[in-house]
N, CA and C atoms as a LAMMPS dump frame, in Angstrom:
ITEM: TIMESTEP
0
ITEM: NUMBER OF ATOMS
390
ITEM: BOX BOUNDS ff ff ff
-5.0000000000000000e+02 5.0000000000000000e+02
-5.0000000000000000e+02 5.0000000000000000e+02
-5.0000000000000000e+02 5.0000000000000000e+02
ITEM: ATOMS id mol type element x y z
1 1 1 N 187.127 -155.194 -80.383
2 1 2 C 187.504 -155.316 -81.771
3 1 3 C 189.04 -155.039 -82.155
4 2 1 N 189.635 -155.903 -82.85
5 2 2 C 191.005 -155.344 -83.148
6 2 3 C 190.979 -154.741 -84.363
7 3 1 N 191.972 -153.552 -84.2
8 3 2 C 192.079 -152.754 -85.336
9 3 3 C 192.811 -153.502 -86.642
10 4 1 N 192.752 -153.314 -87.968
11 4 2 C 193.67 -153.878 -88.801
12 4 3 C 195.179 -153.712 -88.646
13 5 1 N 195.481 -152.408 -87.938
14 5 2 C 197.024 -152.458 -87.945
15 5 3 C 197.467 -153.294 -86.741
16 6 1 N 196.67 -153.327 -85.75
17 6 2 C 197.068 -154.218 -84.484
18 6 3 C 196.866 -155.792 -84.969
19 7 1 N 196.029 -156.155 -85.809
20 7 2 C 195.804 -157.488 -86.349
21 7 3 C 197.128 -157.848 -87.149
22 8 1 N 197.326 -156.922 -88.149
23 8 2 C 198.745 -157.172 -88.891
24 8 3 C 199.99 -157.412 -88.174
25 9 1 N 200.204 -156.483 -87.08
26 9 2 C 201.301 -156.651 -86.093
27 9 3 C 201.235 -158.024 -85.463
28 10 1 N 200.095 -158.435 -84.963
29 10 2 C 200.079 -159.556 -84.315
30 10 3 C 200.23 -160.765 -85.202
31 11 1 N 199.735 -160.955 -86.345
32 11 2 C 200.098 -161.99 -87.263
33 11 3 C 201.55 -161.902 -87.675
34 12 1 N 202.102 -160.813 -88.003
35 12 2 C 203.525 -160.553 -88.492
36 12 3 C 204.441 -161.342 -87.244
37 13 1 N 204.197 -160.612 -86.019
38 13 2 C 205.104 -161.166 -84.817
39 13 3 C 204.929 -162.602 -84.65
40 14 1 N 203.679 -163.158 -84.87
41 14 2 C 203.549 -164.648 -84.557
42 14 3 C 204.229 -165.36 -85.71
43 15 1 N 204.216 -164.927 -86.878
44 15 2 C 204.913 -165.641 -88.119
45 15 3 C 206.488 -165.546 -87.668
46 16 1 N 206.998 -164.621 -87.333
47 16 2 C 208.442 -164.387 -87.092
48 16 3 C 208.954 -165.096 -85.986
49 17 1 N 208.015 -165.721 -85.137
50 17 2 C 208.529 -166.26 -83.597
51 17 3 C 208.987 -167.784 -84.171
52 18 1 N 208.638 -168.196 -85.389
53 18 2 C 208.978 -169.727 -85.609
54 18 3 C 210.393 -169.78 -86.05
55 19 1 N 211.057 -170.994 -85.856
56 19 2 C 212.307 -171.212 -85.773
57 19 3 C 212.821 -170.65 -87.34
58 20 1 N 214.063 -170.115 -87.365
59 20 2 C 214.691 -169.611 -88.674
60 20 3 C 213.679 -168.763 -89.42
61 21 1 N 212.606 -168.264 -89.005
62 21 2 C 211.808 -167.546 -89.879
63 21 3 C 212.454 -166.025 -89.753
64 22 1 N 212.214 -165.398 -90.944
65 22 2 C 212.634 -163.899 -91.089
66 22 3 C 211.538 -163.185 -92.102
67 23 1 N 211.705 -161.727 -92.063
68 23 2 C 210.984 -161.019 -92.966
69 23 3 C 211.639 -160.392 -94.063
70 24 1 N 210.752 -160.46 -95.011
71 24 2 C 211.383 -160.058 -96.304
72 24 3 C 210.445 -159.172 -97.024
73 25 1 N 210.758 -158.46 -98.088
74 25 2 C 209.821 -157.472 -98.915
75 25 3 C 210.355 -157.805 -100.387
76 26 1 N 209.871 -159.1 -100.925
77 26 2 C 210.527 -159.296 -102.268
78 26 3 C 210.036 -158.291 -103.31
79 27 1 N 208.889 -157.689 -103.217
80 27 2 C 208.419 -156.804 -103.981
81 27 3 C 207.933 -155.543 -103.24
82 28 1 N 208.009 -154.343 -103.773
83 28 2 C 207.79 -153.196 -103.087
84 28 3 C 206.252 -153.177 -102.378
85 29 1 N 206.199 -153.051 -101.269
86 29 2 C 204.912 -153.061 -100.397
87 29 3 C 204.444 -154.489 -100.062
88 30 1 N 205.055 -155.534 -100.608
89 30 2 C 204.63 -157.036 -100.448
90 30 3 C 205.615 -157.542 -99.286
91 31 1 N 204.935 -157.537 -98.071
92 31 2 C 205.614 -158.263 -96.942
93 31 3 C 205.384 -159.918 -96.855
94 32 1 N 206.568 -160.611 -96.655
95 32 2 C 206.358 -161.885 -96.347
96 32 3 C 207.118 -162.487 -95.294
97 33 1 N 206.789 -163.634 -94.644
98 33 2 C 207.738 -164.155 -93.897
99 33 3 C 208.166 -165.555 -94.57
100 34 1 N 209.582 -165.694 -94.179
101 34 2 C 210.096 -166.844 -94.945
102 34 3 C 210.902 -167.818 -93.94
103 35 1 N 211.195 -169.025 -94.423
104 35 2 C 211.985 -169.879 -93.564
105 35 3 C 212.905 -170.368 -94.749
106 36 1 N 214.02 -170.225 -94.516
107 36 2 C 215.373 -170.558 -95.371
108 36 3 C 215.025 -169.538 -96.46
109 37 1 N 214.773 -170.188 -97.641
110 37 2 C 214.68 -169.173 -98.896
111 37 3 C 213.19 -169.225 -99.362
112 38 1 N 212.272 -170.123 -98.602
113 38 2 C 210.83 -170.241 -99.15
114 38 3 C 209.785 -169.349 -98.293
115 39 1 N 208.953 -168.602 -98.95
116 39 2 C 207.924 -167.942 -98.377
117 39 3 C 206.879 -169.026 -97.634
118 40 1 N 206.544 -168.652 -96.317
119 40 2 C 205.414 -169.654 -95.784
120 40 3 C 204.233 -168.924 -95.407
121 41 1 N 204.27 -167.408 -95.33
122 41 2 C 203.121 -166.558 -95.474
123 41 3 C 203.366 -165.078 -96.089
124 42 1 N 202.491 -164.753 -96.707
125 42 2 C 202.235 -163.529 -97.399
126 42 3 C 201.45 -162.718 -96.366
127 43 1 N 202.046 -161.53 -96.205
128 43 2 C 201.452 -160.594 -95.319
129 43 3 C 201.159 -159.293 -95.912
130 44 1 N 199.51 -159.044 -96.098
131 44 2 C 199.143 -157.993 -96.593
132 44 3 C 199.948 -156.601 -96.281
133 45 1 N 199.568 -155.425 -97.261
134 45 2 C 200.285 -154.297 -96.865
135 45 3 C 199.383 -153.529 -95.768
136 46 1 N 199.498 -152.224 -96
137 46 2 C 198.718 -151.316 -95.084
138 46 3 C 197.211 -151.024 -95.44
139 47 1 N 196.55 -150.286 -94.835
140 47 2 C 195.114 -150.054 -95.236
141 47 3 C 194.217 -150.599 -94.204
142 48 1 N 192.873 -150.612 -94.826
143 48 2 C 191.782 -151.008 -93.815
144 48 3 C 191.474 -152.411 -93.781
145 49 1 N 192.272 -153.068 -94.879
146 49 2 C 191.961 -154.496 -94.893
147 49 3 C 193.159 -155.067 -94.421
148 50 1 N 192.936 -156.511 -93.843
149 50 2 C 193.927 -157.275 -93.493
150 50 3 C 193.997 -158.613 -94.382
151 51 1 N 194.999 -158.853 -94.865
152 51 2 C 195.301 -159.912 -95.779
153 51 3 C 196.259 -160.946 -95.567
154 52 1 N 196.313 -162.245 -95.63
155 52 2 C 197.354 -163.108 -95.47
156 52 3 C 197.281 -164.152 -96.778
157 53 1 N 198.512 -164.747 -96.979
158 53 2 C 198.215 -166.086 -98.023
159 53 3 C 199.012 -166.971 -97.287
160 54 1 N 198.524 -168.249 -97.015
161 54 2 C 199.079 -169.35 -96.371
162 54 3 C 198.798 -170.726 -97.258
163 55 1 N 199.627 -171.49 -96.882
164 55 2 C 199.769 -172.932 -97.429
165 55 3 C 198.897 -174.001 -96.422
166 56 1 N 197.975 -174.507 -96.86
167 56 2 C 197.047 -175.285 -95.807
168 56 3 C 196.977 -176.745 -96.4
169 57 1 N 197.882 -177.545 -96.058
170 57 2 C 197.575 -179.058 -96.649
171 57 3 C 196.65 -179.674 -95.796
172 58 1 N 196.502 -179.42 -94.437
173 58 2 C 195.431 -180.082 -93.526
174 58 3 C 194.146 -179.394 -93.595
175 59 1 N 194.117 -178.035 -93.704
176 59 2 C 192.926 -177.432 -93.411
177 59 3 C 192.351 -176.74 -94.596
178 60 1 N 192.93 -177.107 -95.775
179 60 2 C 192.383 -176.581 -96.89
180 60 3 C 191.051 -176.622 -97.266
181 61 1 N 190.329 -177.742 -97.064
182 61 2 C 188.867 -177.91 -97.401
183 61 3 C 187.895 -177.263 -96.405
184 62 1 N 188.579 -177.02 -95.158
185 62 2 C 187.733 -176.289 -94.265
186 62 3 C 187.945 -174.739 -94.595
187 63 1 N 189.186 -174.336 -94.764
188 63 2 C 189.487 -172.905 -95.273
189 63 3 C 188.618 -172.407 -96.393
190 64 1 N 188.318 -173.383 -97.312
191 64 2 C 187.772 -172.869 -98.733
192 64 3 C 186.269 -172.8 -98.337
193 65 1 N 185.782 -173.101 -97.302
194 65 2 C 184.275 -172.964 -96.904
195 65 3 C 184.214 -171.705 -96.31
196 66 1 N 185.161 -171.053 -95.848
197 66 2 C 184.929 -169.712 -95.268
198 66 3 C 184.745 -168.563 -96.16
199 67 1 N 183.901 -167.627 -95.828
200 67 2 C 183.628 -166.573 -96.542
201 67 3 C 184.722 -165.423 -96.89
202 68 1 N 185.587 -165.481 -96.138
203 68 2 C 186.593 -164.675 -96.148
204 68 3 C 187.927 -165.243 -96.942
205 69 1 N 187.825 -166.306 -97.512
206 69 2 C 188.957 -167.126 -98.14
207 69 3 C 188.715 -167.331 -99.618
208 70 1 N 189.735 -167.03 -100.145
209 70 2 C 189.679 -167.169 -101.721
210 70 3 C 190.931 -167.935 -102.351
211 71 1 N 190.934 -168.461 -103.407
212 71 2 C 191.858 -169.239 -104.058
213 71 3 C 193.072 -168.174 -104.143
214 72 1 N 194.339 -168.609 -104.239
215 72 2 C 195.528 -167.807 -104.338
216 72 3 C 195.628 -167.55 -105.797
217 73 1 N 196.188 -166.604 -106.044
218 73 2 C 196.357 -166.359 -107.516
219 73 3 C 197.605 -167.058 -108.215
220 74 1 N 198.064 -166.878 -109.41
221 74 2 C 199.135 -167.391 -110.153
222 74 3 C 199.312 -168.973 -109.993
223 75 1 N 198.215 -169.576 -109.874
224 75 2 C 198.158 -171.065 -109.753
225 75 3 C 198.363 -171.751 -108.474
226 76 1 N 198.889 -170.919 -107.764
227 76 2 C 199.241 -171.264 -106.245
228 76 3 C 198.154 -172.054 -105.521
229 77 1 N 196.79 -171.843 -105.725
230 77 2 C 195.902 -172.664 -105.394
231 77 3 C 195.932 -174.035 -105.556
232 78 1 N 196.791 -174.405 -106.485
233 78 2 C 196.798 -175.883 -106.876
234 78 3 C 197.578 -176.611 -105.899
235 79 1 N 198.409 -175.798 -105.275
236 79 2 C 199.522 -176.427 -104.359
237 79 3 C 198.939 -176.106 -102.879
238 80 1 N 197.775 -175.843 -102.73
239 80 2 C 197.381 -175.675 -101.381
240 80 3 C 197.204 -174.518 -100.667
241 81 1 N 197.638 -173.211 -101.554
242 81 2 C 197.627 -171.917 -100.999
243 81 3 C 196.142 -171.147 -101.175
244 82 1 N 195.938 -170.314 -99.959
245 82 2 C 194.682 -169.668 -99.963
246 82 3 C 195.027 -168.404 -99.513
247 83 1 N 194.17 -167.315 -99.97
248 83 2 C 194.35 -165.921 -99.747
249 83 3 C 192.903 -165.62 -98.527
250 84 1 N 193.454 -164.995 -97.762
251 84 2 C 192.477 -164.465 -96.634
252 84 3 C 192.443 -163.064 -96.595
253 85 1 N 191.206 -162.563 -96.887
254 85 2 C 190.914 -161.039 -96.879
255 85 3 C 189.946 -160.78 -95.914
256 86 1 N 190.228 -159.784 -94.816
257 86 2 C 189.292 -159.49 -93.997
258 86 3 C 189.299 -157.858 -94.307
259 87 1 N 188.015 -157.54 -94.439
260 87 2 C 187.666 -156.135 -94.702
261 87 3 C 187.187 -155.353 -93.423
262 88 1 N 187.111 -153.966 -93.435
263 88 2 C 186.634 -153.195 -92.354
264 88 3 C 185.258 -153.725 -91.985
265 89 1 N 185.226 -154.009 -90.583
266 89 2 C 183.877 -154.388 -89.892
267 89 3 C 183.749 -155.961 -89.814
268 90 1 N 184.605 -156.523 -90.73
269 90 2 C 184.65 -157.921 -90.517
270 90 3 C 185.255 -158.51 -89.047
271 91 1 N 184.491 -159.587 -88.669
272 91 2 C 185.1 -160.109 -87.351
273 91 3 C 186.318 -160.889 -87.766
274 92 1 N 187.562 -160.478 -86.729
275 92 2 C 188.852 -161.086 -87.147
276 92 3 C 188.823 -162.238 -86.472
277 93 1 N 189.126 -163.509 -87.06
278 93 2 C 189.204 -164.761 -86.439
279 93 3 C 190.606 -165.049 -86.367
280 94 1 N 191.24 -164.224 -85.446
281 94 2 C 192.835 -164.296 -85.318
282 94 3 C 193.395 -165.532 -84.805
283 95 1 N 192.509 -166.246 -83.947
284 95 2 C 193.059 -167.498 -83.487
285 95 3 C 193.179 -168.39 -84.526
286 96 1 N 192.363 -168.614 -85.422
287 96 2 C 192.3 -169.402 -86.555
288 96 3 C 193.219 -168.988 -87.502
289 97 1 N 193.7 -167.787 -87.696
290 97 2 C 194.777 -167.195 -88.679
291 97 3 C 195.925 -167.657 -88.099
292 98 1 N 196.317 -167.581 -86.852
293 98 2 C 197.384 -167.825 -86.203
294 98 3 C 197.816 -169.417 -86.453
295 99 1 N 196.54 -170.144 -86.238
296 99 2 C 196.82 -171.493 -86.458
297 99 3 C 197.221 -171.838 -87.753
298 100 1 N 196.606 -171.091 -88.84
299 100 2 C 196.971 -171.465 -90.035
300 100 3 C 198.335 -171.178 -90.412
301 101 1 N 198.786 -170.155 -89.799
302 101 2 C 200.161 -169.556 -90.098
303 101 3 C 201.103 -170.705 -89.604
304 102 1 N 200.822 -171.394 -88.537
305 102 2 C 201.693 -172.486 -87.966
306 102 3 C 201.556 -173.506 -88.866
307 103 1 N 200.398 -173.927 -89.396
308 103 2 C 200.379 -175.183 -90.376
309 103 3 C 200.959 -174.775 -91.585
310 104 1 N 201.124 -173.421 -92.225
311 104 2 C 201.953 -173.145 -93.303
312 104 3 C 203.5 -173.156 -93.11
313 105 1 N 203.82 -172.794 -91.705
314 105 2 C 205.177 -172.834 -91.498
315 105 3 C 205.649 -174.229 -91.635
316 106 1 N 204.896 -175.08 -90.816
317 106 2 C 205.316 -176.436 -90.666
318 106 3 C 205.329 -177.152 -92.02
319 107 1 N 204.669 -176.885 -92.905
320 107 2 C 204.436 -177.462 -94.264
321 107 3 C 205.817 -177.021 -95.166
322 108 1 N 205.964 -175.829 -95.146
323 108 2 C 207.078 -175.026 -95.882
324 108 3 C 208.376 -175.298 -95.397
325 109 1 N 208.483 -175.335 -93.943
326 109 2 C 209.862 -175.624 -93.323
327 109 3 C 210.33 -176.958 -93.594
328 110 1 N 209.251 -177.849 -93.441
329 110 2 C 209.816 -179.381 -93.798
330 110 3 C 210.52 -179.575 -94.99
331 111 1 N 210.424 -178.625 -96.09
332 111 2 C 211.142 -178.581 -97.375
333 111 3 C 212.359 -177.868 -97.304
334 112 1 N 212.073 -176.695 -96.353
335 112 2 C 213.144 -175.566 -96.694
336 112 3 C 214.266 -175.613 -95.848
337 113 1 N 214.194 -176.312 -94.696
338 113 2 C 215.144 -176.214 -93.664
339 113 3 C 215.934 -177.667 -94.029
340 114 1 N 217.223 -177.558 -93.939
341 114 2 C 218.18 -178.403 -94.158
342 114 3 C 217.649 -179.881 -93.083
343 115 1 N 217.866 -181.091 -93.647
344 115 2 C 217.688 -182.173 -92.64
345 115 3 C 218.444 -182.147 -91.694
346 116 1 N 218.219 -182.33 -90.348
347 116 2 C 219.196 -182.507 -89.375
348 116 3 C 219.208 -184.118 -88.972
349 117 1 N 220.325 -184.516 -88.687
350 117 2 C 220.611 -185.906 -88.219
351 117 3 C 220.055 -185.904 -86.817
352 118 1 N 219.463 -186.802 -86.482
353 118 2 C 219.127 -186.896 -84.903
354 118 3 C 220.29 -187.355 -84.15
355 119 1 N 220.497 -186.795 -82.863
356 119 2 C 221.652 -186.929 -82.073
357 119 3 C 221.721 -188.499 -81.927
358 120 1 N 223.03 -188.825 -82.021
359 120 2 C 223.403 -190.426 -82.051
360 120 3 C 222.973 -190.841 -80.601
361 121 1 N 222.234 -191.927 -80.198
362 121 2 C 222.145 -192.441 -79.164
363 121 3 C 223.433 -193.06 -78.548
364 122 1 N 223.555 -192.921 -77.101
365 122 2 C 224.723 -193.172 -76.564
366 122 3 C 224.837 -194.775 -76.71
367 123 1 N 225.956 -195.246 -76.858
368 123 2 C 226.162 -196.657 -76.789
369 123 3 C 225.94 -197.339 -75.574
370 124 1 N 225.429 -198.578 -75.39
371 124 2 C 225.217 -199.11 -74.203
372 124 3 C 226.535 -199.649 -73.487
373 125 1 N 226.703 -199.609 -72.408
374 125 2 C 227.953 -200.071 -71.857
375 125 3 C 227.852 -201.549 -71.716
376 126 1 N 229.224 -201.978 -71.808
377 126 2 C 229.405 -203.606 -71.704
378 126 3 C 229.141 -203.785 -70.301
379 127 1 N 228.519 -204.885 -69.745
380 127 2 C 228.685 -205.172 -68.333
381 127 3 C 229.913 -205.544 -67.94
382 128 1 N 230.196 -205.045 -66.742
383 128 2 C 231.454 -205.06 -66.274
384 128 3 C 231.741 -206.739 -65.733
385 129 1 N 232.894 -207.008 -65.871
386 129 2 C 233.137 -208.48 -65.605
387 129 3 C 233.933 -208.356 -64.106
388 130 1 N 233.815 -209.386 -63.184
389 130 2 C 234.544 -209.566 -62.102
390 130 3 C 235.34 -210.727 -62.09
């Protein structure tokens, strides 16, 4: 069984592995991971509980059926955000949460990162004349 501290460290490290992801503490004690200027995961503080908040456009309906998932406050649930809270003794579905962090990152990064132009394809060479 994973301890809450180890689970928090794993979830945070996974979130920060994403391209251009960085850690922030916009309010005292509230840890988040951002891409660009946008939050893609809320990472709960210390204690015996593990909590995260993620945006899930694809997994939202499934996530809402889980007993450890609630609506995110401040009306964020209308945009597909959910809050996950695991208390002491709960089985930690870490692989599921890692996947949800990935989904949240992909969703937020699509809007937060500047659009990059694809590399120009090389021009075809004209056939040589003899």
